[in-house]
C-alpha positions in Angstrom: 24.4 -44.2 -5.8 28.1 -43.5 -6.4 29.8 -41.0 -4.2 30.6 -38.7 -7.1 26.8 -38.5 -8.0 25.9 -37.8 -4.4 28.4 -34.9 -4.4 26.9 -33.5 -7.6 23.3 -33.7 -6.3 24.4 -32.3 -3.0 26.0 -29.3 -4.7 22.9 -28.7 -6.8 20.6 -29.0 -3.7 22.8 -26.7 -1.6 23.2 -23.9 -4.1 19.7 -24.0 -5.7 18.2 -23.9 -2.1 20.5 -21.1 -0.8 19.8 -18.8 -3.8 16.0 -19.2 -3.6 15.3 -19.9 0.1 14.6 -16.3 1.1 12.2 -15.8 -1.8 10.6 -19.2 -1.2 10.0 -18.2 2.5 8.4 -15.0 1.3 6.1 -16.9 -1.1 5.1 -19.4 1.6 4.5 -16.7 4.2 2.5 -14.4 1.9 0.7 -17.4 0.4 -0.6 -18.5 3.8 -3.2 -15.6 4.2 -4.0 -15.8 0.5 -5.3 -19.4 1.0 -8.0 -17.9 3.2 -8.5 -14.7 1.2 -12.3 -15.3 1.0 -12.6 -15.8 4.8 -10.3 -12.8 5.6 -12.1 -10.3 3.4 -15.3 -8.6 4.4 -18.1 -10.4 2.5 -21.2 -8.5 1.5 -24.5 -9.2 3.2 -26.9 -10.7 0.6 -30.6 -10.6 1.1 -32.9 -13.6 0.5 -34.9 -13.2 -2.8 -37.8 -15.1 -4.2 -36.2 -15.9 -7.5 -32.5 -16.8 -7.0 -32.0 -16.8 -10.8 -33.3 -13.3 -11.3 -31.1 -10.9 -13.3 -31.2 -7.1 -12.7 -30.1 -4.7 -15.4 -26.3 -4.5 -15.7 -26.7 -1.3 -17.7 -28.4 0.2 -14.6 -25.6 -1.0 -12.4 -23.0 0.6 -14.7 -24.9 3.9 -14.6 -24.8 3.8 -10.8 -21.1 3.0 -10.8 -20.4 5.9 -13.3 -22.5 8.3 -11.3 -20.3 7.7 -8.3 -17.1 8.3 -10.3 -17.9 11.1 -12.9 -15.4 11.4 -15.7 -14.4 7.7 -15.5 -15.2 4.8 -17.7 -16.1 1.1 -17.2 -13.5 -1.3 -18.8 -14.9 -4.6 -17.5 -17.8 -6.3 -15.8 -16.8 -9.1 -13.4 -19.1 -11.8 -12.1 -18.2 -13.7 -8.9 -17.7 -17.5 -9.4 -19.7 -18.5 -6.3 -21.8 -15.6 -5.1 -24.5 -13.6 -6.9 -22.3 -10.6 -7.1 -21.3 -8.3 -10.0 -18.2 -6.2 -9.7 -18.0 -3.1 -11.9 -14.7 -1.3 -11.9 -14.3 2.3 -13.1 -11.0 3.9 -14.2 -9.6 7.0 -16.0 -9.5 5.0 -19.2 -10.4 1.5 -20.5 -6.6 0.7 -20.6 -5.8 1.8 -17.1 -3.9 -0.6 -14.8 -6.1 -2.8 -12.7 -4.5 -1.4 -9.4 -6.1 2.0 -10.2 -9.6 0.6 -10.6 -12.4 1.7 -8.2 -14.9 -1.2 -7.7 -18.6 -0.8 -7.3 -20.3 -4.1 -6.2 -23.9 -5.1 -6.8 -26.3 -8.0 -6.1 -26.8 -9.3 -9.6 -30.4 -10.5 -8.7 -31.7 -7.2 -7.4 -29.2 -4.6 -8.7 -28.7 -3.2 -5.2 -25.3 -1.7 -4.4 -23.3 -3.7 -1.7 -20.7 -2.5 0.7 -17.4 -4.3 0.2 -13.7 -3.7 0.7 -11.8 -2.5 -2.4 -10.0 -5.6 -3.8 -6.9 -3.5 -4.5 -6.4 -2.2 -1.0 -5.7 -3.6 2.4 -3.6 -6.5 3.9 -4.7 -9.2 1.5 -3.9 -7.0 -1.5 -0.4 -6.3 -0.1 0.2 -10.0 0.5 -1.1 -10.7 -3.1 1.3 -8.2 -4.7 4.3 -9.5 -2.7 3.4 -13.0 -3.7 2.8 -12.2 -7.4 5.2 -9.5 -8.4 7.0 -7.8 -5.4 5.2 -4.6 -6.5 7.5 -4.6 -9.6 5.0 -5.6 -12.3 6.1 -8.1 -15.0 9.8 -7.9 -14.0 9.0 -8.9 -10.5 6.7 -11.8 -11.7 9.3 -13.2 -14.0 12.0 -12.9 -11.3 9.8 -14.9 -8.9 9.3 -17.4 -11.8 13.1 -17.8 -12.0 13.3 -18.4 -8.2 10.5 -20.9 -8.6 12.5 -22.9 -11.2 15.5 -22.9 -8.8 13.1 -24.2 -6.1 12.0 -27.0 -8.5 15.7 -28.0 -8.8 16.1 -27.9 -5.0 13.0 -30.1 -4.5 14.1 -32.7 -7.2 17.7 -32.8 -5.9 16.4 -33.1 -2.3 14.2 -36.1 -3.3 17.2 -37.8 -5.0 19.4 -37.3 -2.0 16.8 -38.5 0.5 17.4 -42.2 -0.3 21.2 -42.3 0.3 20.9 -40.2 3.5 17.8 -42.0 4.8 19.6 -45.4 4.8 21.3 -44.4 8.1 18.0 -44.1 10.0 14.6 -45.8 9.9 11.8 -43.9 8.0 10.4 -41.1 10.1 13.1 -41.5 12.8 14.4 -38.3 14.4 17.6 -39.3 16.3 17.5 -38.0 19.9 21.2 -38.7 20.6 23.9 -36.5 19.0 24.0 -32.9 18.2 21.1 -30.4 17.5 22.3 -30.3 13.9 21.7 -34.1 13.6 18.2 -33.8 15.0 17.4 -30.9 12.7 18.8 -32.8 9.7 16.4 -35.8 10.5 13.5 -33.4 10.9 14.4 -31.5 7.7 14.5 -34.8 5.8 11.2 -36.1 7.3 9.2 -33.0 6.8 10.7 -32.5 3.4 9.4 -36.0 2.3 6.0 -35.3 3.9 5.5 -32.1 1.9 7.4 -33.2 -1.2 4.6 -33.9 -3.6 2.5 -30.9 -2.5 5.5 -28.5 -2.6 6.5 -29.8 -6.0 3.0 -29.2 -7.5 2.5 -25.8 -5.9 6.0 -24.7 -7.0 5.5 -25.9 -10.6 2.0 -24.4 -10.9 3.4 -21.2 -9.4 6.0 -21.0 -12.1 3.3 -21.5 -14.8 1.3 -18.7 -13.2 4.2 -16.3 -13.6 3.8 -16.7 -17.3 0.2 -15.3 -17.2 1.1 -11.9 -18.7 3.1 -13.4 -21.6 0.3 -15.9 -22.2 -2.2 -13.1 -22.2 -0.1 -11.1 -24.7 0.1 -14.2 -27.0 -3.6 -14.7 -26.9 -4.3 -11.0 -27.6 -1.9 -10.8 -30.6 -3.0 -14.1 -32.1 -6.4 -15.6 -31.1 -8.2 -12.3 -30.4 -7.2 -10.8 -33.7 -8.2 -14.0 -35.6 -11.6 -13.9 -33.9 -12.1 -10.3 -34.8 -11.2 -11.1 -38.4 -14.1 -13.5 -38.6 -16.4 -10.5 -38.5 -17.2 -8.6 -41.6 -15.4 -5.3 -42.2 -17.4 -2.3 -41.1 -16.8 1.4 -41.1 -16.3 3.2 -37.8 -19.6 3.1 -35.8 -20.3 5.0 -32.7 -23.5 3.1 -31.9 -23.1 0.7 -29.0 -25.4 -2.2 -28.1 -26.4 -2.2 -24.5 -24.6 -4.5 -22.1 -27.8 -6.3 -21.2 -28.5 -7.1 -24.9 -24.9 -8.3 -25.3 -25.1 -10.6 -22.3 -28.5 -12.0 -23.6 -27.0 -12.7 -27.0 -24.0 -14.5 -25.5 -26.3 -16.6 -23.3 -28.3 -17.6 -26.4 -25.2 -18.3 -28.5 -23.3 -20.3 -25.9 -25.9 -22.2 -23.9 -24.9 -24.0 -20.7 -22.0 -21.6 -20.0 -21.9 -18.6 -17.7 -20.3 -15.3 -18.3 -17.5 -14.6 -15.8 -16.0 -11.5 -17.3 -17.2 -9.0 -20.0 -14.5 -6.8 -21.5 -15.9 -3.6 -22.9 -14.8 -2.2 -26.3 -11.3 -0.8 -26.3 -10.1 -2.6 -23.2 -7.0 -4.8 -23.4 -9.0 -8.0 -23.7 -11.4 -6.8 -26.5 -11.1 -4.7 -29.6 -12.3 -1.2 -30.3 -15.3 -2.7 -32.2 -16.1 -5.7 -30.0 -17.2 -6.7 -26.6 -15.4 -9.9 -25.4 -17.2 -12.3 -23.0 -15.3 -14.9 -21.1 -17.4 -17.9 -20.2 -17.0 -20.9 -17.9 -18.8 -24.3 -17.6 -20.4 -25.8 -14.6 -18.2 -28.9 -14.0 -15.2 -28.8 -11.6 -12.9 -28.7 -14.6 -14.8 -26.5 -17.1 -15.6 -24.0 -14.3 -11.8 -23.1 -14.4 -11.4 -22.9 -18.2 -12.4 -19.8 -20.0 -14.1 -19.8 -23.4 -14.1 -16.4 -25.2 -17.0 -15.1 -27.3 -16.5 -11.9 -29.4 -19.6 -9.7 -29.8 -20.0 -6.9 -32.4 -20.2 -3.7 -30.4 -22.7 -2.0 -32.7 -25.2 -4.8 -33.3 -24.7 -6.8 -30.1 -24.4 -10.0 -32.2 -21.9 -12.8 -31.4 -19.4 -13.0 -34.2 -17.0 -15.7 -32.9 -16.7 -18.3 -30.2 -13.7 -20.6 -29.7 -11.8 -22.5 -27.1 -8.7 -21.1 -25.5 -5.3 -22.4 -26.9 -3.6 -25.1 -25.0 -1.1 -22.8 -23.3 -3.9 -20.7 -21.8 -5.8 -23.8 -20.7 -2.6 -25.0 -18.9 -2.6 -21.7 -17.1 -6.2 -21.9 -16.0 -5.9 -25.5 -14.8 -2.7 -24.7 -12.8 -4.3 -21.9 -10.9 -6.6 -23.9 -8.6 -3.8 -26.5 -8.0 -1.6 -23.6 -6.8 -4.1 -21.9 -4.6 -6.1 -24.9 -3.4 -9.4 -23.0 -3.6 -11.5 -25.7 -5.3 -12.3 -27.9 -2.3 -13.7 -25.6 0.3 -12.4 -24.9 3.8 -11.1 -28.5 4.5 -8.7 -28.4 1.5 -7.7 -24.8 2.5 -6.7 -26.1 5.9 -4.7 -28.9 4.4 -3.0 -26.4 2.1 -2.2 -24.2 5.1 -0.7 -27.1 7.2 1.5 -28.2 4.3 2.5 -24.5 3.8 3.6 -24.3 7.4 5.5 -27.6 7.1 7.3 -26.2 4.1 8.3 -23.0 6.1 9.9 -25.3 8.7 11.7 -27.2 6.0 13.1 -24.0 4.5 14.2 -22.5 7.8 15.8 -25.8 9.0 17.7 -26.1 5.7 19.1 -22.6 6.2 20.0 -23.5 9.8 21.8 -26.7 8.7 23.9 -24.8 6.2 24.8 -22.2 8.8 25.6 -24.8 11.4 27.8 -26.8 9.0 29.7 -23.6 8.1 30.4 -22.9 11.7 31.4 -26.5 12.4 33.8 -26.4 9.4 35.3 -23.1 10.5 35.8 -24.5 14.1 37.5 -27.6 12.7 39.8 -25.6 10.5 40.7 -23.3 13.4 41.5 -26.4 15.6 43.7 -27.9 12.8 45.5 -24.6 12.4 46.2 -24.4 16.2 47.5 -28.0 16.2 49.7 -27.3 13.2 51.1 -24.2 15.0 51.9 -26.2 18.2 53.6 -28.9 16.1 55.9 -26.3 14.5 
């Protein structure tokens, strides 16, 4: 590679890294406990039941949740992906922000209430908000997305520069002779190459995840309205089909899929006249991709089912690649090790920049002293 190109890539690597390093460190440090969020949270104790496929009445669970929080409403019903658990949030209105929800949790087989930590409280929740939006909502999320793009530039430029710099040493060698800065440079290059592919994938999928809110808005303003338009026009009706009937209709209309979330009428992911069920399949891939089904709120009949658009599917597929939560504990441990390696790469990069600045200042001072003596 020509010297001029090396200088250009070095300039890109230095400045893209310097601007985003602090935020990249924050994301790595907050991401580490999030990898183990299932293990760190208090999990409910589930009793053994004769029929593991039994379904208790969700309407009865909703009644219990509302009895604990009089005056509030239920905007959603959430099913756990892996455990037989139903989470029913209550809030001041169906459009309340999720961080104001109070969750009641039930065993979906027996309908019994379970003791569980509130998902929007505690250490994991603080780590999650710092990782996702810095407690600043959409602005914070998009800002972190911008830092993620800079990190992609830093990773690509670092990969391009590895070849020219690695020619001086054997692959994997950390020189023991010379300055501390030289050893840290070798270690920085070695660990950077080890974590390169993982860090690139996690960063890119993280950037895609920052677009979740705009993607949701696009789906609501296009696909959701189109699905609602498939239903025949009706006058305003106050009658509501029961949630149990709605779920039964959805199971019959979309066999082989499982409801993960039910948005109640008036909530941001449904309309005022419809329930919206979001279903998943049972394969490793389809279990991560949602299929919406719109249900008439009065009759309880399914009026539209369609696949998510490509941009939403890209978001769903990117999420497990980012969090590494699709391969059990062994994959989580690998994710954690690579995360720690990345922290070392980021800190060593910062150290190398500071050490080089100090070295340059010392050299300039020595030159100035020599020039003064010569005069």
